[in-house]
N, C-alpha and C positions, 0 to 999 in steps of 0.2 A: 446506535452506533455512532460518534464522534465523525467526521468527518470536520473536511475542511471546509468547503462552504453550507454543508447541508449536517444534517442530521437525519438518519431514519432508521427506519423496526425493520429487522428482520423475523421471516418466520424460523425460530429454529427448525423445526426438521425439515421442512426445507434446504435450509442451510446445511444441517447434515444428511442430508443427502446428496447433496451436489461438493461435500470438504472432499472430494480428489481431486475432483473438477478444479476447485481452488485451489487446492494446491498447487496442483501443475502446472496453472495461471501464473500463481506468485513464483515458484519455483524456475519458472521463464526468464526471470528479470534480471538483470548483469549482477553477477556474483558479488560486488562490492556490498549489494545490501544486506548481504550477508554481516557485517560490520558496520552497516547504518551510513546512509547515503541520502544525498537531499532528494523530495517529490521531485524538483524539476528536473529528474536524472531517471525519472521511474518510465520513462517515455526509451530507454532502452531493455533490448532482451542481454539474452546471456551473449550473444554473439556481438553483442557491440552497437546491432540495427535497429535503425528507429523504426520501432514497430506502431506506435501511435501519434500524433500529434496534439491528437486531443487532451488538455487535462483534464475534464468531463468524461472520460473515457478511464483516464488513468486512477481517476477518485473514486470510480463505479469497480474497477480490482482494487485498492486501496481500505475502500466499506468492507468488501467482501472478505480480505486478508484482516481486515481486525476482528470482525465480526467470529472466526473461528479463531483467532488468537494465534493466527498465521505473521500477522503482522502486530509492530507495535511503535508507539512513536514513542524517540528518543529522550523530547523534553518536553515537559508541560508545553501546553499553548499559551498559557503567559510570554514565556521565552523566546514564542516562534519567528517575533518582530527583529530579532537581532540577529535571525540565518540567514542567507541570503535571499532576499525576493518575499522574503515574510515569509518563507516556506519548512513547513515542519522537516527536519531529519527523518527516517522510519527505518527497519533493523528486519529483515524477517527473522521469526524463530524456528531453533528450529527444534522439533518433537523428542 
């Protein structure tokens, strides 16, 4: 899975074993992510409260969401530089 600063390989079975937990975590993000929002705002939960101050933690959830295809990037990496902070916009996908 291609993250922002790292790429990781996941054990497919283990990811599938934890799919529902990952979905629950992703679904707790701010509802604006259903339309698409900057990664920089991924620290906000559905109640508009900051749940983490760590970009590393945010990226870890991003990677898990990407792994189960619950999260997607809205623009290719080549275009991230034109976005605020050079960070991608992401979207929570509905199943």
